[in-house]
VMD Tcl script that draws the C-alpha trace (Angstrom):
set ca {
  {-89.92 -45.10 69.49}
  {-89.75 -42.98 66.35}
  {-86.50 -41.05 66.43}
  {-83.39 -40.23 64.45}
  {-79.99 -38.68 65.06}
  {-78.27 -36.19 62.77}
  {-74.59 -35.27 62.98}
  {-73.26 -31.91 61.79}
  {-70.69 -29.18 62.47}
  {-71.45 -25.62 63.45}
  {-70.76 -23.48 60.38}
  {-69.09 -20.10 60.56}
  {-72.22 -18.31 59.35}
  {-74.19 -19.80 62.25}
  {-72.11 -17.98 64.85}
  {-72.21 -14.51 66.33}
  {-69.36 -12.05 66.76}
  {-68.17 -14.00 69.82}
  {-67.80 -17.19 67.77}
  {-70.72 -18.84 69.59}
  {-73.67 -20.41 67.82}
  {-76.37 -17.77 67.47}
  {-79.39 -18.71 69.59}
  {-81.92 -18.70 66.71}
  {-79.86 -21.27 64.75}
  {-80.93 -23.96 67.20}
  {-84.46 -23.71 65.77}
  {-83.03 -24.11 62.25}
  {-81.28 -27.27 63.43}
  {-84.53 -28.50 65.01}
  {-86.26 -27.94 61.66}
  {-83.54 -29.87 59.82}
  {-83.88 -32.75 62.28}
  {-87.68 -32.81 62.16}
  {-87.63 -32.74 58.36}
  {-85.21 -35.68 58.28}
  {-87.23 -37.65 60.84}
  {-90.39 -37.24 58.77}
  {-88.43 -38.34 55.69}
  {-87.17 -41.44 57.52}
  {-90.77 -42.13 58.52}
  {-91.47 -42.64 54.82}
  {-92.95 -39.21 54.08}
  {-91.71 -35.72 53.44}
  {-92.98 -32.24 54.12}
  {-93.29 -31.78 50.38}
  {-95.51 -34.88 49.99}
  {-97.75 -33.67 52.81}
  {-97.97 -30.18 51.31}
  {-98.69 -31.65 47.85}
  {-101.68 -33.36 49.50}
  {-102.83 -30.01 50.94}
  {-101.66 -30.67 54.51}
  {-99.33 -28.24 56.26}
  {-97.63 -28.48 59.64}
  {-97.01 -25.02 61.13}
  {-95.28 -24.55 64.46}
  {-97.67 -23.68 67.30}
  {-95.03 -23.52 70.01}
  {-91.24 -23.85 70.14}
  {-88.95 -23.98 73.14}
  {-85.21 -24.34 73.60}
  {-83.21 -24.67 76.81}
  {-79.60 -23.67 76.25}
  {-77.43 -25.77 78.56}
  {-73.88 -25.16 77.31}
  {-72.36 -22.85 74.70}
  {-71.61 -24.13 71.20}
  {-68.78 -22.73 69.07}
  {-67.78 -22.61 65.42}
  {-66.77 -26.04 64.04}
  {-68.07 -27.97 67.07}
  {-69.16 -31.48 66.06}
  {-72.75 -32.03 67.23}
  {-75.44 -34.71 67.24}
  {-79.13 -33.85 67.23}
  {-81.55 -36.48 68.50}
  {-85.11 -35.89 67.30}
  {-88.07 -37.87 68.61}
  {-91.74 -37.93 67.69}
  {-93.20 -37.18 71.09}
  {-96.91 -37.11 70.35}
  {-99.15 -37.80 67.38}
  {-102.89 -37.17 67.19}
  {-105.17 -36.68 64.18}
  {-104.73 -32.91 64.62}
  {-101.20 -32.49 66.02}
  {-97.57 -33.66 65.95}
  {-95.10 -32.83 68.70}
  {-91.33 -33.36 68.63}
  {-88.58 -33.38 71.25}
  {-84.95 -32.52 70.56}
  {-81.65 -33.07 72.34}
  {-78.48 -31.52 70.97}
  {-75.18 -32.81 72.31}
  {-71.54 -32.84 71.45}
  {-70.81 -35.73 69.09}
  {-69.76 -39.08 70.43}
  {-72.15 -39.11 73.37}
  {-70.91 -35.90 74.94}
  {-72.95 -33.71 77.25}
  {-76.22 -32.14 76.14}
  {-75.83 -28.55 74.99}
  {-79.53 -27.82 74.37}
  {-82.96 -29.41 74.59}
  {-86.19 -28.33 73.02}
  {-89.68 -29.15 71.85}
  {-91.96 -28.07 69.04}
  {-95.70 -28.51 68.73}
  {-97.41 -28.50 65.34}
  {-100.97 -28.53 64.00}
  {-102.21 -30.08 60.79}
  {-103.87 -27.38 58.64}
  {-105.15 -27.11 55.09}
  {-104.10 -24.63 52.40}
  {-106.53 -22.01 53.76}
  {-105.02 -22.26 57.24}
  {-107.95 -24.17 58.73}
  {-107.29 -26.99 61.23}
  {-107.46 -30.48 59.75}
  {-108.34 -33.77 61.37}
  {-105.98 -35.96 59.36}
  {-107.87 -39.16 60.17}
  {-110.98 -37.73 58.49}
  {-109.55 -35.43 55.80}
  {-106.65 -37.60 54.57}
  {-107.18 -41.15 55.88}
  {-104.41 -42.61 53.68}
  {-101.89 -40.14 55.09}
  {-103.14 -40.74 58.64}
  {-102.64 -44.51 58.20}
  {-99.02 -43.91 57.20}
  {-98.41 -41.79 60.31}
  {-100.57 -43.71 62.79}
  {-98.26 -46.72 62.85}
  {-95.46 -44.40 64.02}
  {-97.19 -43.27 67.22}
  {-94.80 -43.25 70.16}
  {-94.97 -46.39 72.29}
  {-97.40 -46.07 75.17}
  {-99.17 -43.03 73.69}
  {-102.39 -44.92 73.11}
  {-102.47 -45.93 76.79}
  {-100.97 -42.88 78.46}
  {-102.14 -40.20 76.05}
  {-98.69 -38.63 75.91}
  {-95.15 -39.90 76.09}
  {-92.79 -38.21 78.51}
  {-90.33 -35.72 77.01}
  {-86.66 -36.55 76.71}
  {-85.09 -36.81 80.19}
  {-83.64 -33.56 81.45}
  {-79.92 -33.13 81.94}
  {-78.56 -30.71 84.48}
  {-76.61 -27.76 83.09}
  {-72.88 -27.66 83.85}
  {-71.96 -25.47 86.78}
}
mol new
graphics top color blue
foreach p $ca { graphics top sphere $p radius 0.5 }
foreach p [lrange $ca 0 end-1] q [lrange $ca 1 end] { graphics top cylinder $p $q radius 0.2 }
display resetview
């Protein structure tokens, strides 16, 4: 499974007037995690863009399970959920550090496009880049077509 975990603290500027993490910041954290996962996969967004391949977000979701406050210590687990020649999908789980309860879960879906915004089949357009990514396909994807998302956790009551 292609995944990574990032650890960070909620910064003051990421909170609202109530001292809670502002809801949109979760998507910034997802972006940070996805960028780091791609880097750990041996690539970077910059390298892909230098080759004329871009990865815009098609869809983004976040389920907020528990509130997060200023200076909370968090861990973000990011997993490559699906990889095809035209798409990359990621799953995210944010939890309190040290194996604490999940505070949010989300997913993003991305398309490979060229500099003009046209969809790209990476296998055909950039075979060398596709070969680098292909070996990172989630286990079972070739057989099942899609790996299951991260298991759901029930929100605290």
